[in-house]
N, C-alpha and C positions, 0 to 999 in steps of 0.2 A: 690530816688523816687520823682516824680514830685508833687508839691503842686498844686492841682486842686482848682481853685477859685469858679467855678460854674459847675454844672452838668445838662445836658439836656437829658431827656428820650424821644426819638422819635420812640420807638418800635411800630411796627404796622402801621407806616406812610410810604407812598411811595413818591418818587420824585414828586414834588420839596419841599414837606413840611419839611423834615429834614433840608434842606439848608435854607429855609425861616425862620424857628424857630431859627436856629443857628445865622443867620444874625441879627435878632431882638435882641437876647440875647447878642451877641457881642457888639451891639450898646450901650447897657446899662453898659458895663464893661469898666474898665480902661486899658490903654495901658500896655502891658506886662502880663496881667492876663491870666490864662489858663481856657479854656472851654472844658469839656469832653462831647461828644455827643455819646449816645448809640442808635444804629439803627438796624433794622432787614432787611433793604432794601440793597440787595447785590450791587445795583447800586450806593449806597452812597459812596463806596470806591472811585470810579472814580469821582463822583460828588464833593466830598470834596477836592480832589486834584485840580480840575479845579477851584473851589470856592476860594481856598487859593491863587492860581496864579492870579486870576482876582481881588481879593480884597486887596492883600498885607498882609493879615493875614498869619501867619506862621503855616503850618501843622506840628506840633511837632511829632506826631506819629499816627499810625493806627494799629489796631489789630483786629483779629476775632477769636471767639471761640463759639461753640455751636449755630451757626446760628445768632450770634449777632456781630455787627461791631462797634468797638470803634474808635472814632476820637478825637484827642486832638489838639485844635487850640490855638495859642497864639495871643492875640489881638494886632494889630499893633499900 
C-alpha cells in the first residue's frame, strides 16, 4: 500500500479547480511525496493525465468508485 503524504478533497469542484488546487498543494510538497486528490468531476481523469505529462509529476494511480475519482500524484 502506498504511503500518502497529503490528501486533497476537491469534491464538488469542476475543471480547472481540482488541477489548480493540486498544483498549489504539490508546490508545497517535497520531491517524491505522494498527493491523493479526490474529485467528483469525471473530466478530472483526463485532466490529471494531461497535467502529469505537462508538469513532470508522476501520475502513480487513478481509480473511480461511487461517482468519485481518486488521483495519486508523485511530486517530481
